[in-house]
C-alpha positions in Angstrom: 98.7 -11.5 -77.1 98.7 -13.3 -80.5 96.1 -15.9 -81.3 97.1 -19.5 -82.1 96.7 -19.2 -86.0 99.0 -16.2 -86.1 101.7 -18.0 -84.1 101.5 -21.0 -86.4 101.8 -18.7 -89.4 104.8 -16.9 -88.0 106.6 -20.2 -87.2 105.9 -21.5 -90.8 107.2 -18.3 -92.3 110.3 -18.2 -90.2 111.2 -21.9 -90.6 112.7 -21.8 -94.1 114.6 -18.6 -93.3 116.1 -19.7 -90.0 116.5 -23.5 -90.2 120.1 -24.6 -90.6 121.5 -21.1 -89.9 124.3 -20.5 -87.4 123.8 -18.0 -84.5 126.4 -15.3 -84.6 124.8 -12.8 -82.2 121.6 -12.8 -80.0 120.1 -9.9 -78.1 117.3 -10.7 -75.6 115.4 -7.5 -74.9 113.1 -9.1 -72.2 115.0 -10.3 -69.1 112.2 -12.7 -68.3 113.1 -14.7 -71.4 116.6 -15.4 -69.9 115.2 -16.7 -66.6 118.1 -15.0 -64.8 120.7 -16.7 -67.1 122.6 -15.6 -70.1 121.9 -18.1 -72.9 125.0 -19.5 -74.7 123.7 -19.8 -78.3 126.6 -18.2 -80.2 127.9 -20.8 -82.7 124.9 -23.1 -82.4 122.8 -24.0 -85.3 119.0 -23.5 -85.5 117.7 -27.0 -86.1 113.9 -26.5 -86.0 111.3 -23.7 -85.9 107.8 -24.7 -84.6 105.0 -23.6 -82.4 103.3 -24.8 -79.3 100.3 -23.0 -78.0 101.0 -19.3 -78.2 104.8 -19.6 -78.4 107.2 -19.9 -81.3 109.8 -22.5 -80.5 113.4 -22.5 -81.8 115.5 -25.6 -81.4 119.2 -25.2 -81.3 121.9 -27.8 -81.6 122.2 -29.3 -79.0 119.2 -27.8 -77.0 115.9 -25.9 -77.2 114.8 -22.4 -76.4 111.4 -20.8 -76.5 111.2 -17.1 -77.1 107.8 -15.3 -77.2 106.6 -13.9 -80.5 107.6 -10.3 -81.1 104.6 -8.1 -82.1 106.2 -4.6 -81.9 109.0 -4.0 -84.3 110.6 -6.5 -86.6 112.1 -9.9 -86.1 115.7 -9.3 -87.1 118.0 -12.2 -87.5 121.7 -11.9 -87.2 122.4 -15.4 -88.5 124.9 -16.5 -91.1 124.2 -19.3 -93.5 
């Protein structure tokens, strides 16, 4: 599990790259992140990237989602400007 400073660093680094982008495609590899539902984020804009505790928070227009940080592999965005 990442420590708080690393999560804050990740959120700060992702923010300028993701804020304002439009979600074209999203693949959730962990079914627990979905809470049994399929999120409908296609076509929504990322409005904010922040951190709370040990989670990176992504806010989408018009609603929030909180994926856990990915430590194995790479964070790949399929977003269009």
